[in-house]
C-alpha positions as CSV (number, residue, x, y, z in Angstrom):
1,M,-27.1,-8.4,-4.8
2,K,-25.0,-5.3,-5.7
3,K,-24.1,-4.7,-2.0
4,T,-22.9,-8.3,-1.7
5,A,-20.7,-7.9,-4.8
6,V,-19.2,-4.7,-3.3
7,Y,-18.3,-6.6,-0.2
8,L,-16.8,-9.4,-2.1
9,W,-14.6,-7.0,-4.1
10,V,-13.5,-5.2,-0.8
11,I,-12.4,-8.5,0.6
12,T,-10.7,-9.4,-2.6
13,I,-8.7,-6.1,-2.9
14,V,-7.7,-6.2,0.8
15,F,-6.5,-9.8,0.6
16,T,-4.6,-9.2,-2.7
17,I,-2.8,-6.2,-1.2
18,L,-1.7,-8.3,1.8
19,L,-0.4,-10.9,-0.5
20,A,1.5,-8.3,-2.6
21,Y,2.9,-6.9,0.6
22,F,3.9,-10.3,1.9
23,Q,5.7,-11.0,-1.4
24,R,7.5,-7.7,-1.3
25,R,8.7,-8.3,2.3
26,T,10.0,-11.8,1.7
27,G,12.6,-13.4,-0.6
28,P,16.3,-13.2,-1.2
29,T,16.3,-9.5,-2.3
30,K,14.7,-8.2,1.0
31,P,17.4,-6.1,3.0
32,V,18.7,-7.6,6.2
33,R,17.8,-5.3,9.0
34,G,18.8,-5.2,12.6
35,T,20.2,-3.2,15.6
36,V,23.5,-3.5,17.4
37,N,24.2,-1.8,20.8
38,I,27.7,-0.1,21.0
39,E,28.7,2.3,23.7
40,N,25.0,2.4,25.0
41,T,23.9,3.5,21.6
42,D,21.6,1.4,19.3
43,I,23.0,1.4,15.9
44,S,20.5,0.4,13.2
45,Y,21.6,-1.2,10.0
46,R,20.1,-2.2,6.6
47,L,22.2,-4.5,4.5
48,I,21.0,-4.4,0.9
49,R,20.8,-7.6,-1.3
50,T,20.2,-6.2,-4.7
51,E,21.7,-3.5,-6.9
52,T,21.8,-2.5,-10.6
53,T,24.8,-3.5,-12.7
54,G,27.1,-0.6,-13.4
55,T,26.6,0.9,-9.9
56,D,28.8,-0.1,-6.9
57,A,26.5,-1.0,-4.0
58,Q,26.8,1.2,-1.0
59,I,26.0,0.1,2.5
60,R,25.5,3.1,4.8
61,I,25.5,2.8,8.6
62,D,24.3,5.8,10.5
63,M,26.9,6.2,13.4
64,E,24.3,8.0,15.6
65,G,27.1,10.2,17.0
66,A,28.9,7.2,18.6
67,P,32.7,6.9,18.4
68,I,32.7,3.9,16.2
69,D,34.7,2.6,13.2
70,G,34.2,-0.4,10.9
71,Y,35.6,-2.7,8.2
72,Y,34.1,-5.1,5.8
73,R,35.2,-8.0,3.7
74,F,33.8,-9.4,0.5
75,R,34.3,-11.9,-2.3
76,R,32.2,-13.1,-5.3
77,Y,29.8,-15.8,-4.7
78,L,30.4,-19.1,-6.4
79,S,34.1,-18.3,-7.0
80,Y,37.6,-19.2,-5.8
81,D,38.3,-15.6,-4.8
82,D,40.1,-14.7,-1.7
83,W,38.3,-12.4,0.8
84,T,39.1,-8.7,0.3
85,K,39.1,-6.8,3.5
86,K,38.6,-2.9,3.5
87,S,38.1,-0.2,6.1
88,M,34.7,1.6,6.0
89,Q,34.8,5.2,5.0
90,T,33.2,8.0,7.0
91,E,30.8,10.3,5.0
92,N,28.6,12.8,6.7
93,G,28.0,10.9,9.9
94,Y,27.7,7.5,8.1
95,L,30.1,4.6,7.8
96,V,30.1,3.5,4.2
97,A,31.1,0.1,2.7
98,T,31.3,-0.1,-1.2
99,I,30.7,-3.5,-3.0
100,P,32.1,-3.5,-6.5
101,T,29.6,-3.9,-9.3
102,Q,29.2,-7.2,-11.2
103,P,27.6,-8.4,-14.4
104,P,23.9,-9.1,-14.4
105,A,23.2,-12.2,-12.1
106,G,26.6,-11.9,-10.5
107,K,26.6,-12.2,-6.7
108,V,28.9,-11.0,-4.0
109,M,29.1,-12.1,-0.4
110,Y,29.9,-9.5,2.3
111,Q,30.2,-9.1,6.0
112,I,30.4,-5.8,8.0
113,V,32.0,-5.4,11.4
114,L,31.8,-2.4,13.6
115,T,34.3,-1.6,16.3
116,D,34.7,0.8,19.2
117,G,38.5,0.3,19.4
118,E,38.2,-2.5,21.9
119,M,35.5,-4.8,20.7
120,D,34.3,-6.0,17.3
121,Y,30.6,-6.1,16.6
122,P,29.8,-8.3,13.5
123,L,26.4,-7.2,12.2
124,V,25.5,-10.8,10.9
125,E,27.0,-14.1,11.6
126,E,26.8,-15.4,8.0
127,P,27.8,-13.3,5.0
128,V,25.0,-11.4,3.2
129,I,24.6,-12.2,-0.6
130,I,23.9,-9.3,-2.9
131,R,22.9,-10.0,-6.5
132,Y,23.3,-7.5,-9.3
133,K,20.8,-7.0,-12.1
134,G,20.6,-5.2,-15.4
135,H,18.4,-2.1,-15.8
136,V,14.8,-2.9,-16.8
137,P,12.9,-0.2,-18.8
138,A,9.8,0.9,-17.1
139,I,7.8,0.3,-20.4
140,Y,8.3,-3.5,-19.7
141,L,8.5,-3.5,-15.9
142,V,5.3,-1.5,-15.1
143,P,3.1,-3.7,-17.4
144,H,4.6,-6.8,-15.8
145,I,3.7,-5.7,-12.3
146,I,0.3,-4.4,-13.2
147,F,-0.8,-7.7,-15.0
148,M,0.6,-9.8,-12.3
149,F,-1.4,-7.8,-9.7
150,L,-4.5,-8.0,-11.8
151,A,-4.1,-11.8,-12.3
152,M,-3.9,-12.2,-8.5
153,L,-6.8,-9.8,-8.0
154,Y,-9.2,-11.6,-10.4
155,S,-8.0,-15.0,-9.2
156,N,-9.0,-14.2,-5.7
157,R,-12.4,-12.8,-6.8
158,A,-13.0,-16.0,-8.7
159,L,-12.1,-17.9,-5.6
160,L,-14.9,-16.1,-3.6
161,E,-17.3,-16.6,-6.5
162,V,-16.9,-20.4,-6.2
163,F,-18.5,-20.2,-2.8
164,Y,-21.1,-17.5,-3.8
165,S,-23.0,-17.7,-7.1
166,K,-20.7,-19.3,-9.6
167,A,-22.4,-17.2,-12.4
168,K,-19.3,-15.1,-13.3
169,L,-16.7,-17.9,-13.1
170,F,-16.0,-18.0,-16.9
171,R,-15.5,-14.3,-17.1
172,L,-13.3,-14.1,-14.1
173,S,-11.4,-17.1,-15.2
174,L,-10.8,-15.5,-18.6
175,I,-9.6,-12.3,-17.2
176,T,-7.3,-14.1,-14.7
177,F,-5.8,-16.4,-17.5
178,V,-5.2,-13.5,-19.9
179,T,-3.5,-11.2,-17.4
180,L,-1.5,-14.1,-16.0
181,V,-0.2,-15.0,-19.4
182,L,0.6,-11.3,-20.3
183,G,2.3,-10.7,-16.9
184,G,4.0,-14.0,-16.4
185,L,4.7,-15.3,-19.9
186,V,5.0,-12.2,-22.0
187,F,6.3,-9.3,-20.0
188,G,7.9,-11.5,-17.3
189,P,10.5,-13.1,-19.6
190,I,11.3,-9.7,-21.2
191,V,12.0,-8.3,-17.7
192,Q,14.2,-11.2,-17.0
193,L,16.0,-10.8,-20.3
194,F,16.9,-7.2,-19.3
195,A,17.7,-8.0,-15.7
196,F,19.7,-11.3,-16.1
197,G,20.2,-11.9,-19.8
198,D,17.8,-14.8,-20.3
199,L,14.2,-15.1,-21.3
200,W,13.5,-18.4,-19.5
201,T,15.4,-20.2,-16.9
202,G,12.7,-22.5,-15.7
203,F,12.0,-26.1,-16.7
204,P,13.4,-27.6,-18.9
205,L,16.2,-25.0,-19.3
206,G,16.9,-24.4,-15.6
207,H,15.5,-24.5,-12.1
208,D,14.4,-20.9,-11.6
209,L,11.5,-21.1,-9.1
210,T,9.8,-18.0,-10.3
211,D,9.5,-19.2,-14.0
212,N,8.5,-22.7,-12.8
213,K,5.7,-21.6,-10.4
214,T,4.4,-19.2,-13.0
215,A,4.2,-22.0,-15.6
216,V,2.3,-24.2,-13.1
217,A,-0.2,-21.4,-12.4
218,V,-0.8,-20.8,-16.1
219,I,-1.5,-24.5,-16.6
220,F,-4.0,-24.7,-13.8
221,W,-5.8,-21.5,-14.9
222,G,-5.8,-22.8,-18.5
223,I,-7.6,-25.9,-17.4
224,A,-10.0,-23.9,-15.2
225,L,-10.7,-21.6,-18.1
226,Y,-11.5,-24.5,-20.4
227,K,-13.7,-26.2,-17.7
228,T,-15.7,-23.1,-17.1
229,F,-16.1,-22.5,-20.8
230,R,-17.5,-26.0,-21.2
231,N,-19.5,-25.4,-18.0
232,T,-18.6,-28.8,-16.7
233,A,-19.8,-30.2,-13.4
234,R,-16.5,-29.8,-11.7
235,A,-15.6,-26.5,-13.2
236,R,-15.8,-24.6,-9.9
237,W,-13.4,-27.1,-8.3
238,W,-10.8,-26.4,-11.1
239,V,-11.2,-22.7,-10.4
240,L,-10.8,-23.3,-6.7
241,A,-7.7,-25.4,-7.3
242,A,-6.2,-22.8,-9.8
243,A,-6.8,-19.9,-7.3
244,V,-5.2,-21.8,-4.5
245,V,-2.2,-22.7,-6.7
246,L,-1.8,-19.0,-7.6
247,I,-1.9,-18.0,-3.9
248,I,0.7,-20.6,-3.1
249,T,2.9,-19.2,-5.9
250,Y,2.7,-15.8,-4.4
251,M,3.6,-17.2,-0.9
252,I,6.8,-18.6,-2.3
253,P,9.4,-15.9,-2.1
254,H,10.0,-14.0,-5.4
255,S,13.5,-14.6,-7.2
256,L,14.1,-17.8,-5.0
257,L,16.5,-20.0,-6.9
258,G,16.9,-17.3,-9.5
259,S,19.7,-16.6,-12.0
260,E,23.2,-16.5,-10.8
261,L,26.6,-16.5,-12.3
262,D,29.1,-19.2,-11.5
263,F,32.5,-17.6,-11.4
264,T,34.3,-20.9,-10.8
265,N,33.8,-21.5,-14.5
266,E,36.3,-18.7,-15.1
267,L,39.2,-21.0,-14.0
268,A,38.0,-23.8,-16.2
269,H,37.8,-21.5,-19.2
270,A,41.2,-20.2,-18.5
271,N,42.8,-23.7,-18.6
272,L,41.2,-24.6,-21.9
């Protein structure tokens, strides 16, 4: 019995880590990476898509000793701005583009083009969008991450329990629900307040997918907790459904449809 429990926990931990890795590697804040060949030299690039307000974002391209130059253009996302074009600066073997900082939730579109003097080599066809965020104190960010990870961990363990003994479903459901509420509905909004200036931007106040999917997961786990507490005939199926819903929420890229400033309103405000 104990050996089986150990196996179940090993499977749970490995699966949860894979889910966490998937979430980290997906979504609108993941850097755009690639390689372009110039003068028989492979030039690797990493185009960032998030930065902290108050700091100009810097995109650094390793020249790899190749005789190349570059320029970039940028403008605020959701604005009537004209494109601003600038030459990249050379610093210690790197070509550097600097994107000016914006208020929290402000976005900037940018494109980088490398050149060997004869041909231009755009790194991407479509502009990359970078979003700025406010600084989040670790005292709020760390608990948010820990509780969300624990919620996923115990949710996955409850999922396995559905097909094993079902004896621990209530305890696993209780831990999952509590950690999910703490991570998603307590520390989550606080993190968002520091990062983007709003506690909640999901339904009915907005369409933030992260907030909405968290709310759906909490509702499902709340029902599953109630059903396991009452020990109803269909309790395990509610646990199964809640666990699957939470897995789906983790599969949906983090920060998708998140907070963003609409700079086109500046013109409207100016005409009032």
